[in-house]
N, C-alpha and C positions, 0 to 999 in steps of 0.2 A: 374193739373194732375201729373206733374212730381214731385211735392212735395209729393203727396200721394205715388207715385211709389217709390221714394227714401226712404221714411219713412218705407214702407212695406219691402223693400229689406233690410234695416238696421235691422229691427226687426227679419227678418228671418235669417240674418247672425249671429245674436247674439244667435239664438236658436240652441242648441246643436243637437237636433233631425234633424232639417233641414240640418245642416252641414253634419251629418252622411249620410242621405238619398241622398243628392245632390252631395256631393263631395267624401266622403270616400268609399261608396258602388260602385259608378261607376268607380272610379279610381283603387281601390284595390280589393274589395270583388268580384264583378262580373267577372273580368278577371281571378282572382285566382280560383273562383268556376268553371268557364268554362274550364280552363286549368286542374284543378284537376279532373273534370268529364271526360275530354277527356283521361287523363292518366289512371284514374281508369277503365273506360269502356274498353279501349284497353287492359289493363292488365288482366281484368276479362275475356274478350273474348279469349285472348291468353291462359289463364289458363284453360278455359273450353275446348279449342281445345286439350290441352295437358293432361287434367285430366284423371286419370285411371278410366275406366268404369267397375265395376263389373257386370257380366252377368251370365246367366244360359242357358244351351243348353239341350233340350230334344229330343231324337231320333238321337243323333250324330252318332250312328252306321249306320244309313241310309245314312249319308253324311259325312264320316270321313275326306275327303279332305277339305270340307268347315269348319268343326269344327277345323281342324288343322290350317287353315288359320287364323281364329279368335284367336286361342291360340298363334300363332306366331306374331300376329299383336301387335305393341307397343301401350300401353295405354289401353289394354283390360285384364281383369282378371276373369277367370272362377270361379264361386261359385257354389258348389253342392246344389241342392234342392231335397227334398224327392219326390215330385210329382208336376204335372202341376197345381194342385189345390192351391199350395202355391204361384203361380206367382204374383197374384194381391197383396196379403198381403206383399210379399217380396219387391215389388216395392214401395208400400205405406210406408213401414218402412225403405226405403232407404237401404235395404240389397243388392239389385241389381238395376241397372239402366234399364236393359232390359232383355228379355228372347227370345230365338229362339226355335221354335217348328218345327221339321222336320218330316213330316209324313212318314209312312211306305212305301208308293208307290213312294217315291222320286226317288230312283235309277231306278225303272222300267219305270217311265215316261221319264227320260233322255235317257235310253237305247232305248226306243221306239221313240226317237226324238220328244218328246212332252214336253211342258213347265211344269216344276216342280214349286211347291209353297213352300215357307218357311214363317211361320207365325212369325211376330215380335210383341211382347208385350212390351209397354213402356208408360210412362205418357207424353202425348202430350200437356198438359196444361202449356206451357211455351211460352215466347215471341219469343225466337230464338230457333228453333228445331235443336240443334247440335247433339243430340243422333242419330236421324234418319239419318242425313247426314253422320255421321261417320260410322254407320252400312251399309248404302247404298254404301259408297265408297268401303268397304271391299267386299260386295256382287258383285258390279260391276267389281272389279278386278278379282274375281273368275269367273264371266260370261265371261270376256275377255279370261281368260285361257281356259275355256271350248270351246269357239268358235274356238280358234286357234287349240286346240286339235282335234276338229271335222273336221275342214277344212284341217288340215295337212294330214289326211288319203286320201285325194283326189289327193295327189301328186301335189299340186299347187306350182308354183314358188312364189317368194316374191311379185311381182307385182300383180299376180292373187290373192294371199292371202289378200293383202291390199284391192283389189276391193271387194272381198267377205265379208270382215269385215266391210268396209265402202265404199260403191260405190261412195258416194259424200262426200268430205271433205270440210268443210266450213273454208275458209281462211279469217280471220277477219282483216279488216283495218279500224280503227275508224278515222273518220274525225275530232273528237274532240281533241284539243290540250291538253297539260298537265294542263294549267291553267283552261280550260273549265271543265275537268274531276274533278279536285280537287275543283274548285269553285262551282260546282253543289252541293257538300256536305256542304262546308263551307257557301256558300251563302244562303242555306236554313235556317240556324240557325241565321245568322246575323240579319235579320230584326226582328226576335222574340226578341232577346236580346236588340236591340236598341230601338224598339218601346215600349216594356214593361218597359225598364229602364226609358224612357222618361215619361211614364204614372206614374210609381211608384214614381219618384222623385217629381212630381207635386201634388201627392195625398194629402200628409200631409199639405203642405202650402195652398192648396185649401180649405181644411176643416177649417183651422184656419182663412182664409180671409173671409169666409162667415159665417158658423155656429159658429165659434169661436168668431167672433165679436158680434153675437147675444147673446151668453151666457155671454160675458163680459159686455154687455150693451153699447158698444162703437159704434154700427152701427147707432143708433139714432143721436148721436153727430156728426158723419161723414155726415149724410144726412142733418143736419141743417147747415153745413158749406156752405159758398157762392161758391159752386163748382157745376157745372152741373153734373147730374147723369151719363151722358155719359162719362164724364171725370173720374168719380169714377170707373165705370165699366172698362174703358179702362186701367186705372192705375193698377187695380187688375188683369186684364187679362194679361197685360205686365209682371207683376211679375211672374205669373205662366208660361207664355211663356218663360221668361228668365231662370227660374229654370229648366223647362223640356228640353229646347234646350241645355243649358249648361251641364246638366247631360249627355245627349246623346253624345255631342261632347267630353266630358271628357272620356266617355266610349270608343269611337272610338280611341281617342289618346292613352289611356292606353292599350287597346288590341293590337293596332299597335305596341306600344313599347314592349309589352310582346312577340309578334311574332318576332320582329326584334332581341330581345335578344336571343330568342330560335333559330333563324336562324343563328345568329353569333356563338352561341355555337355549333350548328350542323355543320357549315362550318369549325369550328376549329377542328373537330374530323374526324377520318377516315370514309369514306362513307360506310355505311352498306346497303346491298341489300338483297333481299329475294332469294329463290332458283332459281327463273326464271330469275334473273339478273335485275329485275326492281328496281328502286331506292326506298329508304324507304319513308314512309309516311311523315316524317318531311322534307325530301329533296323536295318532291313535294309541300309541303306547303310553303317552303321557296321560291321556284321558282315562285309560284303563287303570293306571296306577292311582290316579286321583279317586277313582270309584271304589277301590279296595278299602274296606273299613278296618278299623282297629280290631274289631271282633274276628274278622276273617284271619288276620295275622295271628291273633291269640290262638285260634283253632289250629292253624298250621303248626304253631309251636307245641301245642298240646299233643298233636299226632306225632310229632318228632320224638317226644319223650318215650313212649313205649317202644317206638322203632329203635331208638338208641339203646334201650334196654335189651331188645332182642339181639342186636349186633354184639353188645357187650357180653352177653351170656355165651353166645356161640364162639366168639373170639377167645374168651377165657378158657372154655372147654378144650378147644383145639390147641391152645398154647400149653395148657397143663398136660395134655396127652403127649405132646412132642418131646423127644429126648434132647433136642438141641435147638439152638436159634435157627440154624439152617433148615431143619425139618419143619419147624413151626412156620417159617416163611413159605415153604412148599405146600403145607397143608392149608394155609389161609389164603393163598393166592387164588385158587379156584373158587373161593367164596365170592369173589368179585363177579365172576361170570354167573354163578348161581343166583346172586342177588339181582343181577341185571335183568334176567329173564322175566320175573314177575313184574318188575318195574316197567319194562318195555311192552308188556301185554296191554298196559293202559293206553298205548298209542295205536293199537290195532283197531281197524274199523269194526264197528258193531259191538265193541266192548264199552258199555256204559254203566254208570253207577246204578246198581240195583241191590236187592237184599242178598242175592247170592254172592256177588262180587264183594259186598261189604264184609264178608266173612273170610276172604282170601288174604293172608298176610302179604304185606308190601304192595300188592296190587290194589287193595282197598285204599291204602294211604295215598298211592299215586293218583288214583281216580278222584279221591276226595280233594286233593290239592288242586287238580285241574279244574274241578267243579267250583272250588272256592275262588280261583282266579277268574273264571268265567262269570261268576256271580249266579250260578244256577244250582248251588248246593241244596240238596234236600236235608235240612238240619235234623230231621228225624233219624237219619242214618248215622249221624255223627256219633251218637252214643253207642251204636252197635259197632262201628269201626273202632272206637276207642276201647270198648270192652273186649272185643275179640283180639285186638292187638296186645292189650294188657295181659289177657289170659295166656296168649301164646308166649309172651315174654316171661311170665311167671313160670310156665311149664319148662321153658328152656333154662331158667335160673335154677329150678329144682333139679333138672337133669345135670346141670353143672355142679351143683352141690353134691349130688350122689356120685358123680364122676370124681370129685375131689376126695372122697372117702376111700377110694379103691387104691390099695397099695401098689397093685400091678400097673396102675396108670401113673401114679406119682413117681415111682422108682423103676421105670422101664430101662432095660439095658440091652 
C-alpha cells in the first residue's frame, strides 16, 4: 500500500498542474485574491457613499426648504429635466440617479398638521441600495428640523423637547466583544475558503488517479499486481487526503501570515478612526487575530482532517466510476455546488451551533470554524462534530472500497 502511495505522491509532485493547484494557489493566489477583494469592495463601497448623485426635482416651489437642503447637501447635483415624463428615460440613460416629485398640496398638508408625501423615482435593481439610503438620510434630517420647529412653538424647555421628539431613547450596550463582532464577519467566509480550497486541490489528482489510469491503460496492470484491492483504494485515498489537507493547511498558514503582515503594518502607522471615534476596521481585525489562540488553530486543523477525508472518498469514487477524463470532470464539477450549499447554510440567520447542527456534515464544520474565530465555541460540541464527521468520512471510504470491487464500475464501456 505504501509503495503505491509513495509512487502516486511522487508522480503528482512532478506534475506541474498539481503543484499549481496544491501549493501555489493556496499559498499565494487565494490569500491575495481574498485581500484584493476585501480592499476592492471596501474601496468601491466608500466610493459609492461619496459619489456625486445627479438628480432632478419637480415641484420644488411647493417645498423650497427641502429642495434647498438637497442642493446644499454634499454629493448631490441637480440636473434640469423638461417634464416628469422624462424621469424613467433619464434614469435608464444614467443622466440622473433619482428624481423627487413634490405634489402641489405638500405645503397645505404640513400647515394642516397632516403627513405630506414626496415621491422618489430611482432604480432599485441593485444589490446594495445606497441611493435610497442617502436620500432617506437627507429627508430624515429635514423631518427632524420640521419636528423641532413645530414643537418649539409650544414653548417647551430642552427636556420637554427631547421627550416630545423621542419619548424613549434606546441606549445600546452590546454584550459581544470586539473579537466576536469582527469574527462574525470573517468567520462566515473562512469555512467557504478552506473547504472549497480543500476540494479544489484534490479534484485534479482525483481525476488522474481514477479516470486517468483508465485512459492510460495502467489500471489493469495495477489490479494484476499482488496487492489487495483494499490496499490500492486506501493508497489512492491517502494521496487525495494528503493533497486536500495539505492545501487547506497551507492556505490557513498563508492567510495567517498575510494578516500578521497587515497587522504589523497597521500597528506601525498612526491609528486612524472614524468620526464616532471607533477604531478602524484593520485595527479590529488585528485585535481579533491576536486573540485567536493556538488551541483554536489546532481545532480548525483537526476539523479539516475528516473533511478532507470525506472529499477524498467522494472524489475517488466518482473518478473510478467515470469512463474517461472528460466524464470524470463532468461528474465532479457539480460536487462544488453540492458542497457549497451546506457551507452557505452556516451564513443564514437563525442557524447557530447546537446539538442538531453539530451532526450535519460540512455545516457543522462551517459553524464550528465561525464560532472558533468569534471566540464563542462550546468546546463540548467539538468532540461531537469531530466524531460525526469522522464517521461520515469512514462510511464514504467504505462505500468507495465497495465501489472499487465492482467489475462493472472499473471496466465500464
